[in-house]
ZALO-285267 format. One record per residue (C-alpha): residue in one letter; x, y, z. Coordinates in steps of 0.02 Angstrom, whole numbers, plus 50000, padded with zeros to 5 digits. Example, Ala and Ser with C-alpha at 12.3 -4.5 7.8 and 13.67 -1.06 7.14 Angstrom:
BEGIN
+------+-------+-------+-------+
| resn |     X |     Y |     Z |
+------+-------+-------+-------+
|    a | 50615 | 49775 | 50390 |
|    s | 50684 | 49947 | 50357 |
+------+-------+-------+-------+
This chain:
BEGIN
+------+-------+-------+-------+
| resn |     X |     Y |     Z |
+------+-------+-------+-------+
|    m | 50000 | 50000 | 50000 |
|    k | 50060 | 50174 | 49961 |
|    t | 50105 | 50295 | 50101 |
|    g | 49979 | 50426 | 50043 |
|    t | 49836 | 50306 | 50039 |
|    l | 49874 | 50244 | 50217 |
|    t | 49878 | 50420 | 50283 |
|    k | 49708 | 50460 | 50210 |
|    a | 49632 | 50304 | 50289 |
|    l | 49700 | 50348 | 50461 |
|    i | 49630 | 50523 | 50447 |
|    i | 49455 | 50454 | 50404 |
|    i | 49458 | 50332 | 50552 |
|    a | 49510 | 50472 | 50671 |
|    s | 49369 | 50582 | 50610 |
|    v | 49239 | 50446 | 50639 |
|    l | 49302 | 50414 | 50816 |
|    a | 49300 | 50599 | 50855 |
|    v | 49120 | 50616 | 50797 |
|    s | 49066 | 50464 | 50902 |
|    i | 49149 | 50532 | 51058 |
|    i | 49072 | 50705 | 51036 |
|    g | 48898 | 50625 | 51011 |
|    a | 48914 | 50520 | 51168 |
|    v | 48963 | 50671 | 51272 |
|    v | 48816 | 50770 | 51207 |
|    v | 48692 | 50631 | 51246 |
|    g | 48760 | 50611 | 51422 |
|    q | 48745 | 50796 | 51457 |
|    a | 48566 | 50795 | 51391 |
|    q | 48518 | 50650 | 51507 |
|    k | 48596 | 50737 | 51658 |
|    s | 48497 | 50895 | 51624 |
|    k | 48327 | 50801 | 51630 |
|    p | 48231 | 50792 | 51800 |
|    p | 48225 | 50621 | 51886 |
|    v | 48074 | 50518 | 51839 |
|    s | 47975 | 50402 | 51959 |
|    g | 47809 | 50315 | 51939 |
|    t | 47811 | 50308 | 51748 |
|    d | 47643 | 50281 | 51660 |
|    t | 47679 | 50128 | 51553 |
|    d | 47526 | 50159 | 51443 |
|    t | 47564 | 50336 | 51383 |
|    g | 47750 | 50339 | 51406 |
|    t | 47741 | 50499 | 51510 |
|    a | 47805 | 50517 | 51687 |
|    e | 47705 | 50594 | 51828 |
|    p | 47779 | 50642 | 51997 |
|    v | 47721 | 50538 | 52145 |
|    s | 47635 | 50641 | 52278 |
|    t | 47707 | 50625 | 52452 |
|    t | 47570 | 50719 | 52547 |
|    a | 47516 | 50660 | 52720 |
|    e | 47346 | 50609 | 52652 |
|    q | 47418 | 50486 | 52527 |
|    t | 47540 | 50419 | 52656 |
|    v | 47396 | 50377 | 52774 |
|    n | 47301 | 50301 | 52629 |
|    t | 47438 | 50178 | 52586 |
|    e | 47476 | 50130 | 52766 |
|    n | 47305 | 50119 | 52850 |
|    n | 47184 | 50059 | 52717 |
|    h | 47149 | 49894 | 52631 |
|    p | 47190 | 49887 | 52445 |
|    g | 47048 | 49946 | 52335 |
|    t | 46965 | 50055 | 52469 |
|    e | 46947 | 50242 | 52467 |
|    y | 47017 | 50338 | 52613 |
|    n | 46926 | 50490 | 52677 |
|    p | 47028 | 50582 | 52808 |
|    p | 46925 | 50624 | 52964 |
|    s | 46875 | 50802 | 52990 |
|    s | 46938 | 50897 | 53139 |
|    s | 46768 | 50882 | 53224 |
|    s | 46761 | 50691 | 53208 |
|    t | 46927 | 50667 | 53294 |
|    k | 46856 | 50728 | 53459 |
|    e | 46797 | 50597 | 53583 |
|    n | 46608 | 50584 | 53588 |
|    n | 46587 | 50549 | 53773 |
|    p | 46406 | 50536 | 53835 |
|    p | 46350 | 50667 | 53960 |
|    v | 46383 | 50620 | 54140 |
|    t | 46224 | 50602 | 54241 |
|    n | 46202 | 50568 | 54424 |
|    p | 46054 | 50447 | 54441 |
|    t | 45936 | 50481 | 54581 |
|    p | 45902 | 50323 | 54682 |
|    s | 45720 | 50274 | 54686 |
|    s | 45631 | 50243 | 54848 |
|    s | 45624 | 50056 | 54811 |
|    s | 45814 | 50044 | 54803 |
|    k | 45841 | 50113 | 54977 |
|    d | 45807 | 49948 | 55063 |
|    t | 45787 | 49788 | 54962 |
|    t | 45805 | 49670 | 55109 |
|    p | 45643 | 49569 | 55118 |
|    t | 45552 | 49574 | 55281 |
|    p | 45534 | 49398 | 55351 |
|    p | 45353 | 49346 | 55376 |
|    v | 45287 | 49349 | 55551 |
|    t | 45249 | 49173 | 55607 |
|    t | 45142 | 49126 | 55752 |
|    p | 45211 | 48986 | 55860 |
|    v | 45115 | 48824 | 55837 |
|    q | 45001 | 48794 | 55985 |
|    k | 44998 | 48626 | 56067 |
|    a | 44842 | 48546 | 56133 |
|    p | 44833 | 48540 | 56322 |
|    a | 44852 | 48377 | 56413 |
|    n | 44698 | 48264 | 56412 |
|    f | 44623 | 48369 | 56270 |
|    k | 44460 | 48300 | 56198 |
|    y | 44357 | 48359 | 56049 |
|    n | 44180 | 48304 | 56008 |
|    k | 44062 | 48368 | 55873 |
|    t | 43916 | 48296 | 55774 |
|    i | 43867 | 48358 | 55601 |
|    s | 43698 | 48306 | 55526 |
|    s | 43624 | 48333 | 55352 |
|    n | 43454 | 48404 | 55313 |
|    s | 43384 | 48310 | 55163 |
|    a | 43223 | 48349 | 55071 |
|    a | 43152 | 48179 | 55115 |
|    k | 43089 | 48144 | 55289 |
|    y | 43164 | 48002 | 55392 |
|    i | 43331 | 47990 | 55299 |
|    n | 43489 | 48089 | 55333 |
|    t | 43673 | 48069 | 55371 |
|    k | 43762 | 48097 | 55536 |
|    s | 43949 | 48122 | 55561 |
|    v | 44022 | 48102 | 55735 |
|    i | 44195 | 48185 | 55753 |
|    v | 44306 | 48141 | 55901 |
|    g | 44476 | 48222 | 55932 |
|    t | 44616 | 48169 | 56050 |
|    r | 44789 | 48240 | 56086 |
|    n | 44943 | 48165 | 56003 |
|    d | 45110 | 48156 | 56095 |
|    d | 45179 | 48304 | 55995 |
|    g | 45033 | 48416 | 56043 |
|    t | 44934 | 48399 | 55880 |
|    v | 44757 | 48330 | 55875 |
|    h | 44702 | 48167 | 55799 |
|    l | 44526 | 48176 | 55723 |
|    k | 44419 | 48023 | 55692 |
|    v | 44258 | 48040 | 55590 |
|    s | 44121 | 47907 | 55591 |
|    m | 43986 | 47937 | 55459 |
|    y | 43815 | 47855 | 55480 |
|    l | 43656 | 47842 | 55377 |
|    v | 43505 | 47878 | 55488 |
|    h | 43349 | 47799 | 55415 |
|    w | 43189 | 47701 | 55440 |
|    s | 43137 | 47555 | 55332 |
|    i | 43252 | 47554 | 55180 |
|    f | 43316 | 47445 | 55039 |
|    t | 43466 | 47510 | 54941 |
|    g | 43620 | 47445 | 54854 |
|    g | 43797 | 47512 | 54871 |
|    c | 43820 | 47698 | 54834 |
|    p | 43989 | 47740 | 54751 |
|    n | 44079 | 47908 | 54747 |
|    s | 44025 | 47958 | 54921 |
|    f | 44155 | 48055 | 55023 |
|    i | 44210 | 48136 | 55186 |
|    k | 44319 | 48293 | 55174 |
|    i | 44412 | 48387 | 55312 |
|    g | 44514 | 48537 | 55252 |
|    d | 44620 | 48476 | 55106 |
|    n | 44602 | 48292 | 55156 |
|    i | 44469 | 48187 | 55073 |
|    s | 44416 | 48005 | 55084 |
|    t | 44309 | 47937 | 54940 |
|    f | 44215 | 47775 | 54965 |
|    t | 44069 | 47666 | 54910 |
|    a | 43935 | 47663 | 55043 |
|    p | 43874 | 47488 | 55086 |
|    a | 43702 | 47420 | 55041 |
|    v | 43567 | 47439 | 55174 |
|    n | 43420 | 47320 | 55198 |
|    q | 43302 | 47354 | 55342 |
|    s | 43125 | 47293 | 55332 |
|    e | 43068 | 47349 | 55505 |
|    n | 42984 | 47517 | 55508 |
|    k | 43089 | 47589 | 55646 |
|    k | 43234 | 47711 | 55660 |
|    g | 43405 | 47638 | 55627 |
|    e | 43585 | 47693 | 55599 |
|    t | 43705 | 47611 | 55477 |
|    l | 43891 | 47649 | 55477 |
|    l | 43943 | 47709 | 55304 |
|    a | 44129 | 47751 | 55324 |
|    m | 44266 | 47809 | 55442 |
|    f | 44405 | 47935 | 55411 |
|    e | 44554 | 47988 | 55519 |
|    v | 44668 | 48139 | 55500 |
|    d | 44785 | 48245 | 55608 |
|    a | 44756 | 48431 | 55637 |
|    i | 44841 | 48576 | 55729 |
|    y | 44766 | 48633 | 55892 |
|    g | 44671 | 48796 | 55868 |
|    q | 44656 | 48769 | 55678 |
|    t | 44494 | 48805 | 55585 |
|    l | 44447 | 48678 | 55452 |
|    s | 44305 | 48657 | 55327 |
|    f | 44205 | 48497 | 55338 |
|    s | 44087 | 48415 | 55211 |
|    t | 44011 | 48246 | 55168 |
|    l | 43914 | 48168 | 55024 |
|    y | 43807 | 48012 | 55020 |
|    t | 43760 | 47971 | 54839 |
|    f | 43589 | 47894 | 54867 |
|    n | 43522 | 47912 | 54688 |
|    g | 43348 | 47847 | 54725 |
|    t | 43176 | 47885 | 54793 |
|    y | 43136 | 47885 | 54979 |
|    n | 42966 | 47924 | 55053 |
|    d | 42909 | 47976 | 54877 |
|    v | 43052 | 48105 | 54861 |
|    k | 43186 | 48089 | 54726 |
|    l | 43360 | 48105 | 54803 |
|    e | 43523 | 48113 | 54706 |
|    g | 43635 | 48144 | 54855 |
|    i | 43629 | 48191 | 55039 |
|    t | 43757 | 48320 | 55092 |
|    s | 43816 | 48405 | 55250 |
|    e | 43935 | 48553 | 55280 |
|    a | 44012 | 48636 | 55433 |
|    t | 44164 | 48729 | 55500 |
|    l | 44272 | 48647 | 55632 |
|    t | 44377 | 48746 | 55757 |
|    i | 44493 | 48623 | 55842 |
|    k | 44486 | 48686 | 56023 |
+------+-------+-------+-------+
């Protein structure tokens, strides 16, 4: 190769290198002069600055993704305490302790106590009624033992058994079937129907009642039942 030709080639190569270096320097200076970019919009290719206000900071730290954050107003940050009231005690709250009931000591029957009473019915038919003889004696604990003997008082009579008859003293009741009675003689007679025993408190007042379910005709009078009632004071 000739010396002149080699020199021309070196000059061309040097020119190309110089142009490349100058272009690189210019591009670098241009990039340094641009503001820093953050949060680039990938759809439009434009960059928008990211806000660093306190509102957005609270939004990203305190809220779930996808929710809108509305900062509270100054009035909502105050504590809404209910007004303090001093309740006035009612009269019923002054003393809630129940007053125990006043109980009267149970009286005991005196020694050798005896009780006797007779209760008779008053039926619509003549010559037939019931009679209850009540006898009371003292128990060892001072209560009274009552024994009731109920009789049918009649003249000549023919009757079968009478069910659902009863003797009742207070809350105690004895239900029975009265026995059949067959008396051909036309004279007054007494037939024992039933007996009933119960304990009572001395000084107690008790209701007393009886029923004899005759369900027949006597002395031309229709009778369904013969009853008696009374009040017993055990003294």
